[in-house]
N, C-alpha and C positions, 0 to 999 in steps of 0.2 A: 225487738231490735229496731224499733221505730225510731229510737233516738240516735242510732249510729247510721250515718249515711255513707253507705258503701255501694259503689256501682261496678258493674261488670260490663265488659265490651263484648257483645254477642255478634259474631260475624254475620253481616246482612248480605253483603256481596264481596267481590274480591277486594275491593278498596274501601268499603264502607262497613261501619259497625254500629249496632243500635245499643244505645245507652239504656240500660234497665236495672232497677233496684233488685237486691236479693229478696227472695221470698221470706215470709215470717218464719218458716220452718227451717231457718238456717241452722246448721249443726253447732255444736258447742265448740269453743275455741280449741279445746284439747284434741278434737278430731279434725280441726281444719287443716288442709294441706292442698297444694297445687303442684302439678308436675312443673319441672323447669321450663318447659316450653310454653306452658299456659301462665306461669307466674308473671311474665312481663305484660300480660293483658290485664292485670289487676291494678287498679288505680284508686287512690283515695279521692274523695269528692273535691277537696280543695284545689286541685289543678283545674277541674272543669266547672265547678259552681262556687257561688260566694260562700265565705266561711260560715260555719254554724254559730247560732246564738246560744247563750249559756242556758235559756230557758228550755232548750230542746234536749238538754242532757239528761239521760235517764238515771234512775236511782241505782240501776244495776251496773254500777261503775267498775266493779271487780272483773266482770267478764269482758267489759269493753276494754279495760286496760291490757288484759291478757292478749285480746285479739290484736290490738294495735302494737303491743310489744312484739308479738310473733311476726307480724307483718314488717315492722321496723328491722328486727333481726335478720329477716330474709333479705331485705334490701341492702344491709350492710355487707353480707357475706356474698351475695350474688347480685351484682348491680344490674339495674334495668338496661336492656340492650337499647342502644341508640340507633339512629337510622342506618348507619353503616352495618352494624351488627345484624340488624333485622334483615338487611339486604344479603348479607352473607349467609344467614340462616336459611333464607329463602332459596339461595343459590345451592347450598349444600343439601344433601339427602338426609333422610330421617334416620340413617344408620348411626352406629357408635363411631366416635372419632377414630380414624385410621392412624396407624403408627408405621414409620418408615425408618429405613436404615440410612442415615445421612452420609456415612463413609461409602456405602454402596452407591449412593447418588453421585458422589464426587468421582468415583472410580469410573462409573458409567459415563459421566459427562466428558471426562477426558477421552474415552473411547468414541464418543459421538463426534467430538471435534476432530479426531484423527481421521475417522471415515469420511467426514465431510471434506476435509482438506484433500484427501486422496481422490475422491470423486471429482472435486473441483479442478484439481491438477490435470486429471485425465481430460476433462472437458476443455481446458485452456491450453492444453500442451502443444507446443510449437516443435514440429518434427524437424530433425536435422538430417543431413545426408548420412547414410550408413558409414561411409568412410570417415567423416568427421566425428561421428559418435565413437568409433573404435579409437581414433587418434585421441580424443578427449579422455576417454577411460584410461588409456595408458599413461598419459601425461599426468592426470589427476592422481593416479596411484603413486607415481614417483614423487609428486608434490607432497602427498600425505606423509611420505617417509621423511621429509625434510621439514622439521617444525621450527620455524623461525619467527620472531616477532619484531624483527627490525622494521621500522617504518619505511614506506616507499622512498621518501625524499632523502633518506640516508644511504640507500643502496647505489652502487656504481651503475652507470647507464651504458647501454650498448646501442648504437644507432645503425639502422640498415638503410644505406642509401644506394642509388642507382638510378638508371633512366627508366621511363615507364615501361611497364609489362615485362619485367625480367623475373617476377616471382617473389617480390619482397614480402607481400602480404602472406603468401603461403609459408615462407621461411619464419615470418613472425609467429604464425599459428603453430608451426612445428616446434619452435622454441618455448613458447609460453604454455603449450599443451592445451589447446582448446580451438574453437572456431570463432575467435573474437573479431578478426578482421575479415572483411568481404574479400573473397577471392573470385574474380571473374576473368576469363580470358579476353580482356580488352584493356587498352591503356587508359590511364588516368582515373582509376577507380578511387584509390586513396588520395585525399587531399590534405586532411589534418593529421597531426601527430597522434599516434595511438600507442599507449603504454601498456605494458604487461610484465608480470613478475615471471622469471625463469630460474631453473634450478639445475645445476650440474655438479654432481658429487657434493663436496662441502661448500660449494660456491652459490651464491644467490645474487642476482642482479636484475635490473630493469631493462627490458628490451623496447626500443622505440621504432615503431613503423612509420615511414615517411612516404610522401608522394614522390612520383617520378621527377627527377631533376632535368629540366629542359635546357638546352644549350642556345647560345646566341647564334649559332651557325644555321639555325632554321629560320625561315620566314614565319611571320605571324599566321599566315594562311596554312602553312604546313603544320604549325602547332595546333591550330583549331581543329584541323582535319585529323590529326593524330590522337588528340584528346576527345574528339567527338563531343565537343561542348555545344549544346543546343541554345539558340537564341530565340526559340518561339515557345517551346513546351513550358507551361507554368509561368510565363511572363507576360500574360495578357495584362493590358492596362499600363504597361511600362513603356515610355517613349523609346523609339528605335535607337536614338543616340545613346541613352543611358544603357540600353541592352549591349550595344557594341562596346561601350566603354567598360562596362562590368566584365564582358567576356575578354577584353584585351587585358585586364588586370589579373584574370585568374591564374595564368602561369606564374607570374611573379609573386602572387600570394602562396601558391604551392611551394615554390622554391624557398620563400621566406620561412615557412614552417620546417622545411627540411634543413636549412641552415641553422635554425635554433636548436633542432635535434642534434646536429653534428656538434655544435658549440658546447652544449651541456653534457656531452657523453666523453667518456675516457677512452672507449674503444669503438672503432668504426668498422662495419662490415660492408666492404664495397662489393656489391652483388652484380654480376654480369650474366648474360644468356649464352650458354655454351652452344646451343643449337644455331643461334643466329650468327655467331662468331663475333669477332672484334669489330666494332663500329666506330665512327668518328665521335659519336657521343660519349662512348665509353673512354676514349682517349682524352677528351675534354674534361670530363668528370675526374679522371685520374690526375691530370695536370692541376685541376682546381684543388683537390685534396692535398697533392704534394706541395702546392705553393702556399696554401693558407693553413693547413693542419698537419704539417709535418712532425709536429711535437706530439701528436697523438698516435696511438697504435692503430694501424690499419691492416685488416685482413681481407684478402681478395678471395672471394667464393665464386666459383663458376657453376651456376645452377643449370638445371634440366640435363645433367649428365646421368641418364637413367642406367646406362650400361657402364660397370666399372671399367671394362676393357677400353671402351670407346671414350670414356670420360678423361682418360690421360691424354688421348690425342686430341680431344676438344679443348682441354685446358691448356695445351702446349702453346698456342698462339697467343695467350694472354700474358705470357712473360714479357711481351713488349711494353706493358704498362708499368713495369718496374717493380712488381710485387710478386710474391710466391703464390700462384694460383692453387686452390684447393677444389677439386671436382665434387660436387654434392648433388643431391636431388632433394628438394624440399617436400616433394609429394610423397616419395617413398621413404625418406629419411636417410638414404645412404650417404655417407661422407659427413653428416651433421655431428657425429661424435668427434672426428677429428678437428672439425672447425670449432666446436665448443671447448675442445681441449686447447687449441691455439688462443681462443678468446679468453679463457679463465686463467691461462699462464701470464697474461698481461694485466689481470685485475688484482687489486688489493683485497685480500680477504678480511671480512669484517667479523668480529666476534662480539657476542652479546656480553657486556660487562655486568649486567644485572638482570635479574629475572623480571623482565617487563611484561606486565599483563596487557594483553591487546584489548584496548577499550572499544566500546561499541561506537561506531561512527555512522550516523544515519545517512542514507543516500537520497538525494533529491534528483528526480528526472524531470528534465524540461521537455514537454511534448506539445504537439499542436500541428495544425496544418502548415503547409509550406509558406514561407515568407511572411511569418507572423513575428520574427524578431527573437527567436530561441537563441541563436548564437550570440546576438547583441547582448542579451540578458547574461549570458555566461561571461562574456568578455567584460562587462560592466561590473560584474561581482568580483572576478578574480583581478581586475585592474590591469589586464594585458590582453593582447591579441591572441588568445588561446586557440581560437577557431577562426576560420575564414568566414567573413561576413560579406555577402554579395547578394544583389537582387536576383541572381540566376536561381531558378527553382532547382532544388536538390543539391545545393552546394554541399551540405553536410550529408555524408554517407554512413559513416561508422558511428557508434555510440561513443562519444568522447567522455572519459572519466577524468575529473579534475579535483584535487584536494583543496579545500577552502576552509579557512578558520574565521569565524565570525568576530564581532568586536567584543563579545563577552567570553571568548576563548573557546567557544564550542566548535568542534571540527565537523565538517560536512564533506560529503562526496558528490560533487555535481556532475550529472550526466547529461550532455547535450545530445540530442537525437535528430534524426532525419525528419523531414516533414511527412506527415502521414496524409496521403490522398485516398480517395475511394478506391475499393478493391477493383471495381470495374475500370476506373481510369488507369490504374496501374497495369491491369491485364491487357487493356487496349493499346497501351504504349509499347508493349513488348519488351521493356526494359528489365532484364534480369537484375541489374544493379539496383534499380529502385525497389524491386520486390524484396531483395535481401535487405535493403536499408530499412523498409517498413518492418521486416521481420526483426531486425535488430532493435528497432524502437520499441516494439512490443516486449521484447526480452528486457530492455532497460526498465520499462514499467514493472516487470515482474521482480526484478532484483532490487527495486528501489523501495524506500520506506514512505516517502512523500512524493507526490507528483504535482508539478506546477503546470496546469493546463493553460497554455498561452493562446489568447485570442486577440485579434486586431480590433481596435477600438472602432474604426470606421466601417468594418465589415460586419455583416450581420451574422447571428448564430446560424450555422448550417447543420444539415443533417450529419455531416462527417464529424462535427464538434460533439454532437450528442452520442455518436457511436464511440468516439474516444472516451467520453465520460462514462459510458456504459462499461466498457472494458476496465477502466480504473476502479469503478465500483465493484465489478466482479472479482477483480484481483484483490480487493480488500485494502486497498492502499489509501493512506491519507492524501488529501488533495486541497489545493488552493487554486483559485481561478485568478490568473494574471491578465489584466486588460492593458495590453502594451500599446505604444504610439498614442498615449492619451493626449498628447499635444495636438494632434490632428483634429480633435473635436472643436468645432468653432463655437464661439459665443458661450462659453461655459460659465455656470453660475453655481450657487450653493445647491440648487436643486438637480443639477445635471446628473451628478453621481447617483443620487437617490433613484431618479427615474431609470438610469442605466442599469442599476442593480436589480430593480423590478423586472426590466426586460430579460436580463440574464437569468434570474431565478425562474421566470416563467417558461423559459425555453430550455433550460437545464434543470428541470425539476429533480432529476435523479441525484443531483449534487446540491440540493437546497441547504446542506449542512456545511458547505465549503465556504470559507472566507474568501473575499474578493479584494484584490490589490490592484491599484491603478499605478501605472509606471510609464516612463519614456526611456527605454533602455539606451537608445543611441546618444542621449544627452546625459545619462547617468542619473536621471531623476527618480526618486523614491524606489530604486533597485534594492535598497537596504531593507525596505519594508517586507520584501519577498522572504528574506532569511528570517526576519522576526516572526512572520506568520508561519513559515515552515517549522520553526522550532517550537512554536505553540502547538501546532498540529501534531508533531511528533510526541510531544509530552502528553497530550490527550489520547494519542493512539496507544501509549504505553501505560496508561492508568488502569488500576485495578480497583473495583468497589468491593468492600467487605460484604460478606454473606448477609450480615445483619442488616445493613442499610439496603442492600439490594431487595431482600425479601420484604422489607418495610415499604419501599417504593412499589413493588408489585402488588403487595396487599392493598395499599391504598388505591392503586389504579383499578384493580378488581373491584373494590368497594364502590368507587366512583362510577364505573361502567362494568356490568358483569357480562361475560360472553353470551351471546344470543342463544336462544333455545332453537332446537330443531323442531320439525313438524311432529316429531315423535315425543316431543317434551324433554329431550335430553339436553343437558348444558354441560359445557366444559368446566372442569375444576383444575386449578393449579396447585400441585402438591408442594413443589419445592423449586427454587430457582438458584443457580449458581453461575459465576463468571469462570468459564473454564480456560480461557486463553485471552491474550493480549495481542496486539498488532495483527489484525484489529481486534477490539474488544468483542468477545464471543460469549453469549449467554445461553445457557441450556435450561429450558423449562421442562419439568417433569409434570405431565398432565394425565388425566384419565384416558383422553383419546384426542390425538393431535388433529383428527379430522373435524372436531367440534369448534376449532378455532379458525374461522375464515381469514382471508387476507386482509380485509379491513380491520379486524380485530388485532391482527399481529402488527399492522401499521400504527394502530392506536397505541399499542404496548410500547413500540419503538419511540413514538413521540413522547410518551410519558416518561421513558427512560432518559431521554435527551433533556426534556424540560426539567426534570428533577436532578439528573446527575451530570449534565453536560455533554462531553464527547464532541465538541465542535471540531469540524475539519476531518473527521474520520468516519468511515462507515461502521456500523455495528451490526453483528449478525445475531439473530435470535433463532435458536434451533429448538424445535419442539419434539419432545420424546414421550411417546405414549407408554404408560406405566400400569401394569396389572395391580389390582388391589392385593394387599398382603392378606393371605388366608389366616384365620384364627389359629389354625393348628401350627402355623409357622411361627407364632408368637410365643411359644412355650420357653424357647431359649432366648428370650428377649433381654434377660439380665446379662448375657455375655455379649450382646451387641449394642452399639449405640443407636438407639431408637428414640425418636422424639415425635411429639405431635406438632403439626405445623403451627397451629395457633399458639401453643405453649412456647414453641421456638421463637415465633415473632414477638411474643410479649417479652421474653427474656432478652432477645437481641436488641429490642427497641430501648429497654432499659440500659443495657451495656452501651449502646451507641450514644 
């Protein structure tokens, strides 16, 4: 065999091999065989040494041809492992390939996602008052019985008006069946228009909650004292003259919102306080309604009549307003049935002419710290003064929902929220209204699909911004970062946005996947980019990867960087991966032991998924599920189950993809 130059790689150390020729007593070709694991270590001389000369060919060509033919045939049927396959073989154990039930994996993945969602909801759950929970359950049950797909803008509207602190928000919550409006025993809590869908029998309509209507009979000082508007809290850095001017404009802004609600409604509920009795403000509001809106249907409701017997006596003095009073109690619900009967008798009943399928409308919540321009962004998008804009901190209290249609016809639901301050600052202020406003803001994040985190361009990224970003990521919502008041940055150039983005990425690393939009909402500049970015984020959040592509990406990621070994020599193995949910994209990894995958490797896998598959603007969740090996005895009935080997599955899926 001196004429045939065949070498073998003899392991010398972990990463070194000793090149040595075969001995002269090499067996005959008919007896030559290597195990599949050792066959890749057999190489011809040509890749390592110069080619042979013709003078070195032996006369025993028949045996040489047989040997070369056998080696060539083995190379055709079983290709030599490349670097990735060698790494995979080192990663895997020396046992036989395992077989798994793919359908069982898919069923288990859905259960894993369900369990994770339940545990996360318990962790982030916002507790409501017991009375509000009971009230919500009752109303929601009645709402379920009335299935209608009529869009909100086609429904008739019923406005609730009255002076401050007569119970308008409490009645609004009673009619719409929830805890949507903030109810606090202090005047001036509600400022913007708040909409909710209500049901009564076969009737369906929109109820509009408004702020308290103030009258000209009171002086400016009395109005400020009654509404308890602060000129110091949250207004640091604003000149005193600007503070006083903003406070002076607040009552007129609230009244303007109430006026818009009255003008767009077909029925008006004029609410008064039965315990306080008839006041001069009630008389002036009644005269204002009679003078300007006599063509509309007006129902007079006397609230806070807890006792039916005393309620008739309390309501009797309100006959002086020229309307028929109805004693009710918004808290207990007594008398609201008669009020709804009176309201519905003056409404036109709408019937669905066709089976309209309710389309999915993504919700965009606008959140951030106080005075960063959230309400200005909403008004610039919808093209009207939908919410009150003022430098007064805490101007927005409730979460305001507004329907919006983009330039491409895509519908959105915009949610303006109150400014979120630190929990310690809210507690130290002692304001129940602010605490409930922050609570509503977090609820808006939960019921939204995409969150626009608004920051002020001239202000630094604070710890509160990071905490809000953490909440968005935990809730699994898509996100875009809006840098508002971009016009306040002096001496901008082409590098300004790049350096600013680097600063934001460094301080909000938890949202390094979120796109950044620069805008000036007060001037309407670049606000349309917010909708474009939100639409892109929603599409990425709803995208689903095929199992074939997903497992191919995971296989390549594992081949490039295998999970680290433990001190005991154990190493994690990925059996199967599937996308079990969208909004947000959730992937379940079935592995031998989830404890063998440290946090650093899980972040690496997430980074590989993003670089290979995208998912810009949305968090992705990776759930790791430990899986016991399938016993050999359990494989007897494999013919009746869909079992595949992971390597075979990846090869077939890669070809199909």
